[in-house]
N, C-alpha and C positions, 0 to 999 in steps of 0.2 A: 504494500500500500504506500502510495506517495505521501511524504510528510509535508508537501507544500500545502499551504492553507490559502484559500481564497480570502481576499481582504475582508469581505463581509463576514465570513465564518470566523476569522481571527478577531474581528471587532466584537462579534457576539460572544466569543469565548472570553474575551477580556471583560466584557460587561457582566457576564454570568459569574466570573471569578470575583469581580468586585461585589456583586450581590451576595455571594457566599461569604466573602470576607466581612461584609457589613453585618450579616446574621451572626457571625462568630463574635464580632465586636459587641453586638447588642447582648448576646448571651453573657459575655464577660461583664458588660456594663450593668447587667441586672444584679450583679453581685455587689455593686458599689453604690453608695448613696449618690444621687445626682446633686449638683450644686446650683446655686443661684435661685433665689426665691423672691417673692414680693417683699419680704422683709429686707432683703439685700438691696432692693430698689424702691424702697418706700417713698423716696423723694424723686424718683426718676422712672416713670412707668415704661419708658422705652429702653431702660438699661439692660433688661434681660435679652434684648435682641442682639446686642453687641454690634460688631461691624457688619458691613454688607457681605453676604455670602452668595456664591454663584448658584444658578438654578440646579446644577448637577449636585453640588454639595448639599443643597437643601433637600433634594429628593432622597439622597443617601441618608441624610439625618432622619427624615420621616420614616424610612424603612428600618433604621436602627431603633428608633423609638417604638415602632410597632413590634419589632422582635423582642425588645425589652419588656414591653407590656405582656406579651404572650408568655414569656419566660417567667415573669413574676406571678402571673395568674396560675400557671402550672405549679409553681412552687407553693402557692397559697393553698391549693386544694387539700393537702394532707393535714394542715393545721387549722383551717378555718372552721368555725362553728356555725357559719351561715350556709345553710343547705343550698340556697340558690347560687351562691358564689361557687360552691364546690361543683355544681352542675353547669355553670355558665360556659357556653360555647363547647360543651362536651357532648350534649345530646341534641337531637333534632327537635323542632318545635312540637311535633305531634308524637314523638317517641318512635315513629316509624319513618320509612323513607330514608333518603340519603342526602347529605350535604352537597352543595353544588359550588364549584369554583367559578367565580364570576369575574369578568374583566370590565374595565371602564376606561373612558378616554383619559389620556394623561399618564398611562402606565400605573394606574391604581387598581389592584385586584383585591378580591375579598372572598369571603365564604357566605353563602346564603343558606337559609333553612335551619339555622342553629338557634337554640333557645338562649336567651340572654337574661342576666339577673337584674339589670337596670339600676345598679347602685352607683351613685356618684361619689360615694365615700370609700368603699372597700374593694371595688373591682378595678384592677389596673386597666382592663380593656374598655369596659362600659364607661368608666369615668372619663377616659380620653375622648370618647365620642360625644358624651354629654357636655363636657367642658368646651369642646370645639363649637357645638351648637350654641351654647349660652354665650360664648365669646362673640360669635357672629351677631347674635341678637343685641348684645351690649354695644358692639361697635356700630350697629345700625342706629341705635338710640342715640349714642354719643354724636354721631354725624348729624342726625336730624336736629339735635339741640343746637349744634353750632350753626347749621344752615339757617335755623330759625332766629339766629341772633342771640342765643343764650350762652351761658357759661356753665362750667361744671367744677365741682370741688370733690376731692376724695377725702373723706373723714374716717379716721380710724379710732375706735373706742376699745380700750383694753381694761382688764381686771387684774388686781393683784392676786397672786396665787402662790401656793407652796406645795411641797411634795405630798402632804397628807390629804389634799383635796381629791375627791373622786371626780372623774371626768364628767359623769352625768350631772353631778351637782353644779359644777362650774358652768356647763353648757346650759342647763336650765336657768341659772341666774343670768347669764348673758342674754338668753332669749327674752326673759322677762324684762330686763333692763332696756333692750332695744324697743320692745313694745311700749315701754314708758316714755322713751325718747320721742316716739311718734304718736303721742296721744296727749290729751289734756288741753287746758286753756292756754298754757304757755306755748305748746306746739301750734295751736291755731294762730298765734301771733307770729311765730318763727317761720311758718310755711308760706307766709305772704310772698308772692313772687316766685314760689317754687313750682316748677313743672312736675316734679316727682322725684323718686329715689329708687335705687336698686341696692340691695344688701347682700354681701357674701360673708360667710363665716369661715375663719381659718383656725386650724387646730395644729399645734405642735407640742412637743414634749422635751423637757430637759431633765437630766438626772438630778440637778440641784433643786429646781423649783417645780417640777412636776408638769402637769397639763397646763397649756397656755391656750385659751380660747379668746378670740377677739373678732371684732366686726369691722369690715371695710364697707363703707357706704358711699355710693356715688350720689351726690346731690346735684340736680339739674335746675338751673335758674332760667327764668324766661327773658332776662335782660342782663347786661354786664354789671352784675352786683360787685362792688369793690371787695377785694380779698379780706380787708379788715372787717367788713360787715358780715361776710360768710363765716369768718373765724369767730365772731361774736355769737352768731347763731349756733355754731358748733359747741362753743363753751357753755352756752345756756343748755344745750342738749346734754352735755357732759354732766351738768348739775343734776338733771333728772336721772341720767344713767347711774351716777354714784348713789343717789338716794335709793333707787330701786335695788341696786346691788346690796346695800346695807340691810335691806329687809330679808335678803337671802343669806346673810352672814358673810358677805364679801364687801370689798370696797375698791376705790380707784383713787388716783391722784391727778390733780390738774396738770402736773408737769409731765408725767408719763402716760396718763390715762386717755389723752385726746391729742390727735394730730390732724391738721388740716392742710391740704395742698391743692392748689389750683391746677386743673388739667389743661395744659396748653399744647396745641398741635405743633407749634413751631413751624419749621420750614418743610417738614415732611408732608407727603400727600395725606389728605384727610383720612381716606379709607385705610391706608397702610398704617398710619400712626394709631388710629383708634382700634384697629384690629389687633395690633400688638399690645396696646394698653389693656384692652378688654380680655385678651387671652391670659395676660399676666395676672389680671384680677381673678379670673375664674379658676386658674390652675395653680394658684399660689400654694394651696394646701398639699400639693403633690410633691413639693420640693423642700429641700432643707433651707434653713435661714439662720440668722444670728439668734432667732428666738428658740431654736432647737431642731430636733429631728421631725421631719414630716411623718404622717402616718405610713406612707409607703416606704420610707426609710426604716421605720420600725419593722414593717413586714419583711423587708429584705434582710435586716439583721436577724430577725426571728427565724427565718427559713434557712439562713446560712448556718447559724450556730445552735438553734433549738434551745437557746438559753432561757431558763424559766422566767426571768424577769421580763425579757422582751416579748415572749409569748403571752404572758399575763397582760402586758400593756396592750398588745394587739387585740386580745379577746375583749378587754375592757372597751377599747375603741369600737370594735364591731358592735357591741351591745349598746353603747351610748349613742352612736350615730344612726342607729336604725330609726327609720320613719322621719328623719329631719330633712329639710330642704337645703340644698346647696346655695341657691340663689332665690331671693324673693323680691317682688316688685311692689311699688305702691299701686293702688287701684283707684277706681272711681274717677273723680275729676283729675287726678294726678296719674293717669294711666300712661306711662311712658311708652309702652308697647304700641298703644293706639297712635301716639304721636309719630312713631316710626313706621306705622302701617304693618306691624308684625302679626296682628290678629291674636287669636286665643293661644295661650301658652300650652304646649304639650307637656305631659308628665315626663319625668326622667326615664321611666320604664318604656314609654312610647318612643322617645328619642333613641334609646339604646337599641330597640328592636326595629327601628325604621329601615325600610328598604332604601339603600342609598343609590339605587340605579345601576346601570351597566347591563351586560349581557351574560346570561347563564351559559357557560361554555362546557364545563366538564362535570358530570355526576360522579361522585366518589363512592363507588359501590362496595358491597361486601365488607371486608375487614379493613378497607383503606383508611377510613376516618379513625377507627380505634387505633390503628397502627400509627397514624400521624400524631394522634394525641399522646400515645404511650411514648413514642420516640421524640416527641416535642419538635416535630418537623414542620408544623403549620407555617411559621414565618419564613422558613426556607423555601417552601413551595410558593408562597406569595411573592417572595423576592425574585425567584426564577421566572414567574409569570410576568411580573412587572417589567423585567429586563428583556426576556426573550419571547413573550407572548404565549399563546395557547400551545403552539407547537413545542416550545421548550418545556412547558408544563407537562404535557403528556409523555414526552421523552424522559423527563425526570421521574415520572411515575413508573414508566416501563422499566427503567434502569433498576428500580427497587422492587420490581415484581408486584406493584400495587394495581389492582384492577380498577378500571374506569370505563365510562361510556359517554358518548356525546349527550349533552343535556338538550332537551327540547324546550323551546323551538330554535335552539342555536344552529346556525348554518355557517360553517367555516368556508371562507373563500379560498380557492386554490386547492391543490392536491391534498388528500388526506394524509396527515403526518405519520400514520402507522404503516405506510408503504415501506418496503424493504430499503429503498434508497433513503427515505427520510429517517428511518430508524438508524441507519448506518451513519448519516451525517450528524444526527443528534448525539450518537455515542462518541463521535469524534470531538464534537464541541465540548461535551461533558468531560471527556477524558483529558482534553487539553486544559479545560478549566481546573480540573483537579491537580494537574501538574504544576499549576501556578500557585497553589496554596502552600 
């Protein structure tokens, strides 16, 4: 056999190799806490974005993050006490039938027909999808406010805590305190000129001070309110916040308990800036910060070492986060979603289970899906499909002896890749890719 490679085949081999390398990097990255959080950029919402990256690098980063989420979900199954998390993306929606490999424009593949848990708090995979949706909604709202001539402030309220506090108790106190901030006669005065608000809760943990629960609230004003005026409103809100906390046995301080920052788009494009700011806001609790370890950092540590302390913290977090909302909006006359034309909000479960579009390409029959799950090959198959398309995907399955069939109504253009010639070419590409690793 000639060892000469057609330029296209060589190019495909190189990209397949890079996809495999990306999957390996992500599997290794799943063992390490990720850096950079909202806490690190509390005064610079675009700080997490860093410098400009190329389109190729960004696509590779997306694949790495996807592989890391899958790896962390697989690692969580043996230790989680949440049944829906243990079964998330493992079984089909009906318990019968087969999952389907799906392709979409832009090289983004996925699996259809799988049951999802829909948790924005404890599921590495569902939380990513939910956070992306909420970030896009927040970005749309933020853009609509600026176009309407308004301004926005990000207000953070915190609570003093120590290692002896139970997470559920701190969280309940924080929820009650926020409800007090946005109610009563004083709030009726403070909200004059306010278009509405959106609130996100962030949770971290430190070995010294225990659970840290705080609120990030986006306040949208109908006109260019001076920063000093909005800071005064935030300080009045902190007074109600502190009084409510004291009823629950907690307290706050005016120095560390409240922070106000004006959201300014600067020279960046409106959509790009607000998209990054919104994503940083909604995904802050997935990352580590100066405030401590994020919940998913706890999960990584717990699944790496099975240390009793980390396992206990994760189980406490699973129990305390159950039934709580990640993002809440003002309603009624201050409906920011209506301002942006977003319509009715979908539940987290509905967002996680939503069909993201694309074409059903390959049905994974028989023991293929159980094998992929057991060997943790799902992200590798997705990366191969992203890079090489459906032909590379079925060749990858054939190389491992995993059965499949065409999904209906998928119709592949061109010759069927299971021909002898196509299988030989696919093996050459995969063999060459392996030699590069």
